[in-house]
N, C-alpha and C positions, 0 to 999 in steps of 0.2 A: 402082700408080696410087693417089693419095690419094682418100679418100672426100670427097664434097661435105659441107659443114658439117652439114646436117640428117641425112644418113646417118651421119656420124661420131658425132653425138649419140646415135643409136640403138645404134651399136656400143659406145659407151662405157657406155650404160645396161645393155646385155646383160652386159658384163664386170663392171660394178659389182654387178649382181645375181647374179653367179656362174655365168652361162651362157656356154658356149663357142661358141654359134652365131655365124656369120660373115655380116656384111652384104656383099652383092655389088651392084655397079652394072652394069646391063645396057645394051647399046647401044640397045635398043628400049624404048618406054614400057611401064610396068606399071601405068598409072593406072587402067585398068578390069580387072575380073576376067578377061575374055577376053584382053586384051592380056598380062596377067601370065602366064596359063596358056600362051599361045603362046610367050612369051619364055623360060620355064623348062622347057617341055616336059612339062606335067602336065595333069590334068583340071581344069576350071573349079571343080569342087567342092573341090579341094585349096587353092584360094586363100582366104586369110583377108581378109575385108573388115572394116574398122574404121569403123563408122558412129556418128556422134554425134547424140544427141537431147537436147532440153530437156524435162524433165518439168514438169507443171503447177505443182509446188511451187518450180520454179526450179532444181532440181538437174540436173546434167548427167550423162547416162548414155551409156556406150559399149556398143554391141552389136557383138560380134565374130562375124561370120556367114560361112557358106560362100559362096563366089563363085557357086555354082549356085542360091542361094536369094534370093528377094525377102523382106525382113523384113516380117512381119505386125505392123504397129504396134499393132493391137488386142490381139494376143497379148502383146506386150511390155508394153503398158499394164496388162493384167491381171496379169502377173508382178510389176510394180512397184506396183500398187495406185493408179495415177494416170495421167491422160492424158499423152501425149507428142506432140512434133512435132519435125521435123527441125531441127537447129541450122543457123544460117547460117554462112557462111565466116568471118566475124569472130569469132563465138563459138567455132567449132572451133579456130581458131588461138590464141585467148586461153586456152582450157582445156587444149589438148593441146600447144601449142607448135609445131604442124605445120600445113601447108596441106592442104586437101582434095586427095585424089589421092595422098597419101604418108603418111597418118596410120598410125603403127604401132599394134599392139595394146597397147603399154605404153610406159613411159618418158615419160609426159606431164608437162606443167607442173604440173598439179594431179591429185590422186587422184580417180578417177572410179568411180562405181558401174558395174560391168561385168557384162554377160551374155554367155555364150559359147554359140554355136549347137551343140546336141548333135550335129548332122550332121557337124561337123568331127571328132568322135571316131571316125568310121568309117574314117578314112584313117590310114595309117602315117606319112605325111609331109605336111606343110603348108608353104605359102609365104605369108609376110606382108609387107606394106609396111614399108619401113624409112626413113621420113622424107622420101623424095624420089620423084617419079613413076617413076624408073628404078631404084630401089633396093629390094631384097627380102632376106629371110633365111629359111632353111629351119628348121623346128622340128617336133617331134612334138606330138600333141594334149596329152600330159601336160605337156610344157614350156609350151605355150600357156596352159593352165589355171594352171600355177604362176606364169608371168610376169604374167598379168593379175590373178590373185587373183579371177577371175570365177566367177560361179555358172553352171553348165551348165544350160541350159533349151532348150526348143523355141522357136525364134523365127520359123519359117516355117510 
């Protein structure tokens, strides 16, 4: 079965970057971390959430966090050296090329400053959104860090 266009875009980005990870579309929604964990049969902490913020300077920042954590915006602001706020749906789509609920951790329309939750490194296997609310791909923490080019920090 062919992937939906947004999921195909992630699969193509994986291949172009030299990764062999495979995007899968599931019959159930993976829009939330709990839904994704139930759909793939893993712990919520193994789900990679991709959250987009706008910093006070105007730069757009991606925080790749464990599904088990709530991102501490104050901690992230300290890491960045400037205040942040959640990006709205329009900015998320403009900067990443994807809609909220399916934003992958990489393969975006523009390069984003990226922070990776250190808690993700505690798992052997992770599952990340793949461009569509029903699409995901499996990766290791090392692959995630390599894909995103992100800096590993404590975000919760």
